C-alpha positions as CSV (number, residue, x, y, z in Angstrom):
1,M,-0.7,-4.3,5.6
2,N,-2.6,-6.3,3.2
3,A,-6.3,-6.3,4.2
4,R,-6.7,-10.0,3.4
5,S,-5.4,-10.4,7.0
6,Q,-8.6,-8.8,8.3
7,S,-10.9,-11.4,6.7
8,A,-11.9,-13.9,9.3
9,N,-14.7,-15.5,7.3
10,A,-15.2,-19.2,7.5
11,P,-13.3,-21.0,4.8
12,A,-15.2,-21.7,1.6
13,R,-16.3,-25.3,1.1
14,S,-13.5,-27.4,-0.5
15,R,-13.6,-29.0,-3.9
16,R,-11.2,-31.6,-2.5
17,K,-12.0,-34.7,-0.6
18,P,-11.3,-34.5,3.2
19,A,-7.7,-35.5,4.0
20,T,-7.1,-38.7,5.9
21,A,-5.4,-38.7,9.3
22,A,-2.2,-39.9,7.5
23,A,-2.3,-37.1,5.0
24,A,-2.6,-34.6,7.9
25,T,0.9,-35.5,9.1
26,A,2.6,-36.5,5.8
27,P,5.3,-34.2,4.5
28,A,4.6,-32.1,1.5
29,A,7.6,-33.5,-0.4
30,A,10.9,-35.0,0.4
31,G,13.2,-32.5,2.1
32,D,10.4,-30.0,3.0
33,D,10.4,-28.7,6.6
34,A,7.6,-29.1,9.1
35,F,6.3,-25.6,8.6
36,A,5.4,-26.2,4.9
37,A,4.2,-29.8,5.5
38,R,1.8,-28.9,8.3
39,L,0.5,-25.9,6.4
40,L,-0.2,-27.9,3.3
41,A,-1.9,-30.6,5.2
42,W,-4.1,-28.0,6.9
43,F,-4.9,-26.4,3.6
44,D,-6.1,-29.7,2.1
45,V,-8.8,-29.8,4.8
46,S,-9.5,-26.2,5.7
47,G,-8.1,-24.0,2.9
48,R,-10.1,-21.9,0.5
49,H,-10.5,-23.8,-2.8
50,D,-13.6,-22.1,-4.3
51,L,-12.4,-18.5,-4.8
52,P,-13.7,-17.1,-8.1
53,W,-10.2,-16.5,-9.5
54,Q,-9.2,-20.1,-8.9
55,H,-11.8,-21.6,-11.5
56,P,-10.4,-21.2,-14.0
57,R,-7.0,-20.2,-12.8
58,S,-5.1,-18.1,-15.4
59,P,-2.3,-15.6,-15.2
60,Y,-4.7,-12.7,-16.0
61,R,-7.2,-13.8,-13.3
62,V,-4.5,-14.4,-10.7
63,W,-3.0,-11.0,-11.4
64,L,-6.3,-9.2,-11.2
65,S,-7.2,-10.9,-7.9
66,E,-3.8,-10.1,-6.4
67,I,-4.2,-6.4,-7.2
68,M,-7.8,-6.3,-6.0
69,L,-6.8,-8.0,-2.7
70,Q,-4.3,-5.3,-1.8
71,Q,-5.9,-3.5,1.1
72,T,-9.2,-5.3,0.5
73,Q,-10.8,-8.4,2.0
74,V,-11.7,-11.4,0.0
75,K,-15.4,-11.1,0.7
76,T,-15.4,-7.5,-0.6
77,A,-13.2,-8.1,-3.7
78,A,-15.0,-11.3,-5.0
79,P,-18.1,-9.6,-6.5
80,Y,-16.0,-6.9,-8.0
81,F,-13.8,-9.5,-9.6
82,E,-16.8,-11.3,-11.1
83,R,-18.1,-8.1,-12.6
84,F,-14.7,-7.1,-13.9
85,V,-13.9,-10.3,-15.7
86,A,-17.4,-10.5,-17.1
87,R,-16.8,-7.2,-18.9
88,L,-13.0,-7.5,-19.5
89,P,-12.3,-11.2,-19.6
90,D,-8.7,-11.1,-20.6
91,L,-5.6,-8.9,-20.8
92,P,-6.1,-7.6,-24.3
93,A,-9.7,-6.6,-23.4
94,L,-8.4,-4.7,-20.4
95,A,-5.7,-3.0,-22.4
96,A,-8.2,-1.9,-25.1
97,A,-10.7,-0.6,-22.6
98,E,-11.3,3.1,-21.9
99,Q,-10.0,4.4,-18.6
100,D,-13.5,5.4,-17.6
101,T,-14.7,1.8,-18.1
102,V,-11.9,0.5,-15.9
103,L,-12.5,3.0,-13.2
104,G,-16.2,2.4,-13.4
105,L,-15.8,-1.3,-12.8
106,W,-13.4,-0.5,-9.9
107,S,-15.7,2.1,-8.4
108,G,-16.3,1.3,-4.7
109,L,-13.1,-0.7,-4.2
110,G,-11.1,2.3,-3.3
111,Y,-7.3,2.8,-3.7
112,Y,-7.9,3.8,-7.4
113,A,-4.2,4.0,-8.2
114,R,-4.5,0.2,-8.3
115,A,-6.9,0.3,-11.2
116,R,-4.9,2.9,-13.1
117,N,-1.7,0.9,-12.7
118,L,-3.6,-2.3,-13.7
119,H,-4.8,-0.6,-16.9
120,A,-1.3,0.9,-17.6
121,A,0.3,-2.5,-17.0
122,A,-2.1,-4.2,-19.5
123,K,-1.1,-1.7,-22.2
124,L,2.6,-2.4,-21.5
125,C,2.0,-6.1,-21.8
126,V,0.4,-5.7,-25.2
127,E,3.4,-3.5,-26.3
128,R,6.2,-5.5,-24.8
129,H,5.0,-9.1,-24.2
130,G,2.6,-10.0,-27.0
131,G,-0.5,-9.4,-25.0
132,E,0.5,-11.8,-22.3
133,L,1.6,-11.4,-18.7
134,P,5.3,-12.1,-18.4
135,R,6.4,-15.0,-16.3
136,E,9.8,-13.7,-15.1
137,L,9.9,-11.8,-11.8
138,D,12.0,-9.0,-13.1
139,A,9.5,-8.4,-16.0
140,L,6.6,-8.6,-13.6
141,T,8.0,-6.1,-11.1
142,A,8.8,-3.7,-14.0
143,L,5.0,-3.3,-14.6
144,P,3.1,-0.6,-12.7
145,G,1.5,-1.7,-9.4
146,I,3.4,-5.0,-9.1
147,G,6.0,-5.3,-6.3
148,R,8.2,-8.2,-5.2
149,S,5.6,-10.1,-3.2
150,T,2.8,-9.6,-5.7
151,A,5.0,-10.7,-8.5
152,A,5.9,-13.9,-6.6
153,A,2.3,-14.5,-5.7
154,I,1.3,-14.3,-9.4
155,A,4.2,-16.5,-10.6
156,S,3.6,-19.2,-7.9
157,Q,-0.1,-19.3,-8.4
158,A,-0.3,-18.9,-12.2
159,W,2.6,-21.2,-13.1
160,G,3.6,-23.0,-9.9
161,D,7.0,-21.3,-9.8
162,R,9.0,-21.6,-6.6
163,H,9.0,-18.1,-5.1
164,A,8.4,-16.8,-1.6
165,I,5.7,-14.2,-0.9
166,L,5.6,-11.7,2.0
167,D,2.3,-9.9,2.1
168,G,0.7,-8.8,5.4
169,N,-0.7,-12.2,6.2
170,V,2.7,-13.9,5.8
171,K,4.5,-11.2,7.7
172,R,2.2,-11.8,10.7
173,V,2.5,-15.6,10.5
174,L,6.3,-15.6,10.3
175,A,6.7,-12.9,13.0
176,R,4.6,-14.9,15.4
177,Y,6.0,-18.3,14.5
178,H,9.6,-17.2,14.8
179,G,9.0,-14.6,17.6
180,I,10.4,-11.7,15.5
181,D,10.5,-8.4,17.3
182,G,10.3,-5.0,15.5
183,F,7.8,-3.5,13.1
184,P,7.7,-5.7,9.9
185,G,7.8,-2.6,7.8
186,L,11.3,-1.7,8.9
187,P,13.9,-2.7,6.3
188,A,16.0,-4.7,8.7
189,V,13.0,-6.7,10.0
190,E,11.5,-7.1,6.5
191,K,14.9,-8.5,5.3
192,Q,14.8,-11.1,8.1
193,L,11.2,-12.1,7.3
194,W,12.1,-12.5,3.6
195,A,14.9,-14.9,4.5
196,L,12.6,-16.9,6.7
197,A,9.9,-17.0,4.0
198,E,12.5,-18.3,1.5
199,S,13.7,-20.9,4.0
200,H,10.3,-22.6,4.3
201,L,9.5,-23.0,0.6
202,P,8.5,-26.6,-0.2
203,T,9.8,-28.4,-3.3
204,A,6.3,-29.0,-4.7
205,R,2.7,-27.7,-4.6
206,M,3.7,-24.0,-4.8
207,T,0.3,-22.9,-5.9
208,D,-1.4,-24.5,-2.9
209,Y,1.4,-23.4,-0.5
210,T,1.1,-19.8,-1.6
211,Q,-2.7,-19.8,-1.1
212,A,-2.3,-21.7,2.2
213,Q,-0.1,-19.0,3.7
214,M,-2.7,-16.3,2.8
215,D,-5.6,-18.4,4.1
216,L,-3.9,-19.1,7.4
217,G,-3.4,-15.4,8.1
218,A,-6.9,-14.6,6.9
219,T,-8.8,-17.2,8.8
220,L,-6.8,-18.3,11.9
221,C,-3.7,-16.2,12.5
222,T,-5.7,-12.9,12.4
223,R,-4.5,-9.7,13.9
224,A,-7.0,-9.8,16.8
225,D,-8.0,-13.0,18.6
226,P,-6.1,-15.5,16.6
227,A,-7.5,-19.1,16.7
228,C,-4.3,-20.7,18.0
229,I,-6.0,-23.9,19.1
230,L,-6.9,-24.6,15.5
231,C,-3.5,-23.6,14.0
232,P,-1.4,-26.3,12.4
233,L,1.7,-24.5,13.4
234,Q,0.9,-24.1,17.1
235,A,3.3,-26.7,18.4
236,D,6.4,-24.6,17.4
237,C,5.0,-21.1,17.4
238,R,7.1,-18.9,19.6
239,A,4.4,-16.3,20.1
240,R,1.9,-18.9,21.3
241,I,4.5,-20.6,23.5
242,E,5.7,-17.4,25.1
243,G,2.2,-15.8,25.3
244,R,3.0,-13.0,22.9
245,T,0.4,-13.4,20.2
246,A,-1.1,-10.0,21.1
247,E,2.3,-8.3,20.9
248,L,3.5,-9.7,17.6
249,P,3.9,-8.5,15.0
250,V,5.0,-5.2,16.5
251,P,2.5,-2.5,15.3
252,K,3.6,0.5,13.3
253,P,4.6,3.4,15.5
254,G,1.5,5.6,15.8
255,K,1.3,9.2,14.8
256,A,-1.5,11.7,14.7
257,V,-3.7,11.5,11.6
258,P,-4.4,15.0,10.1
259,Q,-7.9,16.2,9.6
260,R,-8.9,18.0,6.5
261,H,-12.1,19.7,5.3
262,A,-13.6,20.4,1.9
263,Q,-16.7,21.9,0.4
264,V,-18.7,19.7,-2.1
265,L,-21.1,21.2,-4.6
266,W,-24.0,19.0,-5.6
267,L,-25.6,20.6,-8.6
268,L,-28.8,19.5,-10.4
269,D,-30.2,20.9,-13.5
270,R,-33.9,21.2,-14.3
271,S,-34.1,17.7,-15.7
272,G,-32.4,16.2,-12.6
273,R,-29.0,15.6,-14.2
274,V,-26.0,16.0,-11.8
275,L,-22.9,18.0,-12.6
276,L,-19.7,16.0,-12.2
277,Q,-16.1,17.2,-12.6
278,R,-13.2,15.0,-13.5
279,R,-10.4,14.9,-11.0
280,P,-6.8,15.7,-12.0
281,P,-4.8,12.7,-13.4
282,T,-2.7,12.5,-10.2
283,G,-3.5,12.8,-6.5
284,I,-6.5,11.6,-4.4
285,W,-9.3,10.1,-6.6
286,A,-7.2,10.8,-9.7
287,A,-9.1,10.7,-13.0
288,L,-12.4,9.9,-11.2
289,W,-15.7,11.8,-11.8
290,T,-16.8,13.5,-8.6
291,L,-18.9,16.5,-7.4
292,P,-17.0,19.8,-7.7
293,Q,-14.9,20.1,-4.5
294,H,-13.0,23.0,-2.9
295,D,-10.8,23.5,0.1
296,D,-13.0,26.2,1.7
297,E,-16.3,28.0,1.3
298,E,-14.8,31.1,-0.2
299,Q,-13.2,29.1,-3.1
300,A,-16.5,27.2,-3.5
301,E,-18.5,30.4,-3.8
302,R,-16.1,31.9,-6.3
303,W,-16.2,28.8,-8.5
304,F,-20.0,28.7,-8.3
305,E,-20.3,32.3,-9.4
306,T,-17.8,31.8,-12.3
307,H,-19.5,28.6,-13.7
308,L,-23.2,28.8,-12.8
309,D,-26.3,30.9,-13.2
310,G,-27.9,31.0,-9.8
311,E,-27.3,32.2,-6.2
312,Y,-24.7,30.5,-4.1
313,A,-26.7,31.4,-0.9
314,D,-29.6,29.2,-2.2
315,G,-27.6,26.0,-1.6
316,E,-29.0,23.6,0.9
317,A,-26.4,22.5,3.5
318,L,-26.5,18.8,4.1
319,A,-25.0,16.6,6.8
320,P,-21.2,16.4,6.7
321,I,-19.6,13.2,5.3
322,A,-16.5,11.7,7.1
323,H,-14.1,9.7,4.9
324,A,-10.7,8.2,6.0
325,F,-7.7,7.8,3.7
326,S,-4.6,5.9,4.6
327,H,-2.8,9.1,5.6
328,Y,-5.5,11.6,6.6
329,K,-9.1,12.0,7.4
330,L,-11.4,14.1,5.3
331,E,-14.7,15.8,6.2
332,L,-16.8,16.8,3.3
333,Q,-19.5,19.5,3.6
334,P,-22.0,19.0,0.8
335,R,-24.4,21.7,-0.4
336,R,-27.1,21.0,-2.9
337,W,-28.7,23.2,-5.6
338,R,-31.6,22.3,-7.9
339,A,-32.6,23.7,-11.3
340,V,-29.3,25.4,-11.9
341,A,-27.5,25.8,-15.3
342,L,-23.9,26.3,-16.5
343,R,-23.1,29.8,-17.8
344,A,-23.2,29.9,-21.6
345,R,-19.5,30.4,-21.9
346,V,-18.7,27.4,-19.8
347,G,-21.0,24.7,-21.2
348,D,-20.3,20.9,-21.2
349,N,-16.7,19.9,-21.7
350,D,-14.4,16.9,-21.1
351,G,-13.7,17.9,-17.5
352,L,-17.2,19.2,-16.4
353,R,-20.3,17.4,-17.6
354,W,-24.0,16.8,-16.8
355,F,-24.9,13.2,-16.3
356,A,-28.3,11.6,-16.1
357,R,-28.9,9.2,-13.1
358,E,-28.9,6.1,-15.4
359,E,-25.4,7.0,-16.6
360,L,-23.8,7.1,-13.1
361,A,-23.4,3.3,-12.7
362,A,-20.8,3.1,-15.5
363,L,-18.6,5.9,-14.1
364,G,-15.7,5.8,-11.7
365,I,-17.0,7.8,-8.8
366,P,-15.5,7.9,-5.3
367,A,-17.5,5.7,-2.8
368,P,-18.6,8.6,-0.5
369,I,-19.7,10.7,-3.4
370,R,-21.7,7.9,-5.0
371,K,-23.3,7.1,-1.6
372,L,-24.3,10.7,-1.2
373,I,-25.9,10.9,-4.7
374,E,-27.6,7.5,-4.5
375,A,-29.1,8.3,-1.1
376,A,-31.3,10.9,-2.7
377,G,-33.2,8.2,-4.4
């Protein structure tokens, strides 16, 4: 589910003038249904009009924001967005950037496959689309990291094209409004929700309508404690009428989340530089720089003895670090050594390097590892 649904912050102040009482009930355009008309009238008064990617609104900025907002709340993504576009202001700049630069700007947002896909997609746009983001949905969905709903959100907000979206916010709103049973991730239920999303499309103001749907789910129709009394759709909402807002949408069937453990080696040389190892190009934390990590202590000790001069037993055991991924939990057991050196035959290389503290800010480093290193002061 898109994490924008978890953001219940107060709406940002509007650049628009407050809507009149007449505007609050006026249809969005001839032929539009009550769902769209009420939602747009609410958006004019209470929607979010000052998000950083809205001013200026360009296909590149819209695309970047949509990728950042997958599994991430608006309040978390906004400062990352500002920093990213300050360094890489347009698609050609992103395509030309080094992967380490992109991952460094993304570091802390998590779900790093999004950043790698974003970078790969930018390169494809330069190769195939003249350095521009394509407008056609088929061409958008052919790019890495862009699915049907994300492509529709980009096209509707960047160019005002008439396409339905179905992110986590919209699924929740439609499931409640229409009283749809079944987990929205199931193909049959999702197909039904897509049809409903298409049926409510207005004939105008698609940019505002797309944002309005996301805003409603993020600020009023939240997963827990939805503010139904303020909702512009409350009069016809089946979940509210039937007292089922806590039941809908039906949650994903639960299953036990596996627990994994790993040993982390925090190695400092005599000048205080930290030894970092680049992760493989696929898998968890792919291509990021992190502390050397091993599945168990036996593997960690064997790696230490192969690569470093020093005694493994001299390592200082630190407090474990708990970190949750979408499909498992990971407990990291860090150990720290000071004043160690790589064996002469190992040396610095592209996959294992010493970094000074002032160099760390520009690197893509997993959030729990960065927090561990920075906590040392």
